Each structure stands twice: as structure tokens, then as C-alpha cells.
C-alpha positions in Angstrom: 128.9 65.2 167.6 129.4 62.2 169.0 128.4 63.5 172.8 124.8 64.2 171.4 124.7 60.8 169.6 125.1 59.8 172.6 123.5 61.8 175.0 120.2 61.2 172.6 120.9 57.0 172.5 118.7 55.4 175.2 121.9 53.1 175.8 122.4 55.1 179.2 119.1 53.3 180.5 120.3 50.0 179.7 123.3 50.0 182.9 119.5 49.4 184.7 119.3 45.3 183.3 123.2 44.4 183.4 122.8 41.4 181.7 121.3 43.1 179.0 124.4 45.7 178.9 126.2 42.5 179.4 125.0 41.4 175.3 125.1 44.8 174.2 128.9 45.2 175.4 129.5 41.7 174.1 128.2 42.4 170.3 130.4 45.2 170.2 134.0 43.3 170.9 132.4 40.9 168.4 132.5 43.8 165.9 135.3 45.6 166.3 136.7 42.4 166.3 135.4 41.3 163.3 136.5 44.5 161.6 140.0 44.4 162.5 140.1 40.5 161.6 138.8 41.4 158.1 141.7 44.7 157.9 144.4 41.8 158.8 142.9 38.8 156.4 143.4 42.9 153.6 146.5 43.9 155.0 148.5 41.6 156.2 150.6 39.6 153.6 146.8 38.5 151.8 148.5 36.2 149.3 149.7 33.5 151.9 147.4 33.2 154.7 149.3 30.3 156.4 152.4 33.2 157.3 149.8 35.7 158.4 148.1 33.3 160.7 151.5 32.9 162.0 152.9 36.6 162.1 150.1 37.7 163.9 150.0 35.4 166.4 153.5 36.2 166.6 153.2 39.5 166.9 150.9 38.8 170.0 152.6 36.6 172.1 155.8 39.6 172.0 153.6 42.2 172.6 151.9 40.3 175.9 155.6 39.1 176.7 157.2 42.5 176.2 153.8 43.9 178.1 154.1 41.7 180.4 151.0 41.0 180.8 149.2 37.9 183.3 145.5 38.1 184.0 145.6 39.4 187.2 146.0 42.7 186.0 142.6 42.1 183.9 141.3 40.8 187.6 143.2 44.1 188.8 140.8 45.7 186.1 137.3 44.4 187.4 138.6 44.5 190.6 138.6 48.6 190.5 136.1 48.4 188.0 133.7 47.0 190.3 134.9 49.1 193.7 134.2 52.9 191.9 130.7 51.3 190.7 129.6 50.3 194.3 131.0 53.5 195.0 129.2 55.6 192.8 125.5 53.6 193.7 126.5 54.6 197.4 
């Protein structure tokens, strides 16, 4: 079902225009973030917003610490994506 929908939508044509494609991706990411934020507001300690915020921050820091995450990981991902895109264009 999603494959048929994806085939009908002209989103693939947007890749020809990197600026417009970046704006579409940015809007999608904001919408995703808004949805997650709303669910956390409703279900994660809804009566105590300060504790909910502190818990969210602590949990995020803990996940990043346990995953040994650093910004160089993002650079590797973006570099590999750029390399694979340039190979596809050749």
C-alpha cells in the first residue's frame, strides 16, 4: 500500500531540486518531533511537567552515554550518504 502511494506521489522529482527537497525533509522532521513531543506531554508524567522534562532530559543523556554517541558518528553517516549518492549519479 505504501509502495503504491510512494509511486503516485511526485516526491521523487523533488530530488532534482536539493533546496526544495531539504525543506520537505525539514518539515517532515518537525512534524515527527511535534508528534513525539505531544505524546510525551500526554503520557510521561502528565500532572508534573517539570519532572517530565527532567526525566526526558536524563533519559536522553543516558541513552546517548550508553550508546557512546558522539558527533563524529553523524559526520560518518552524512559522508557515507554523500559518497553513495555521488556513486549513484555516475
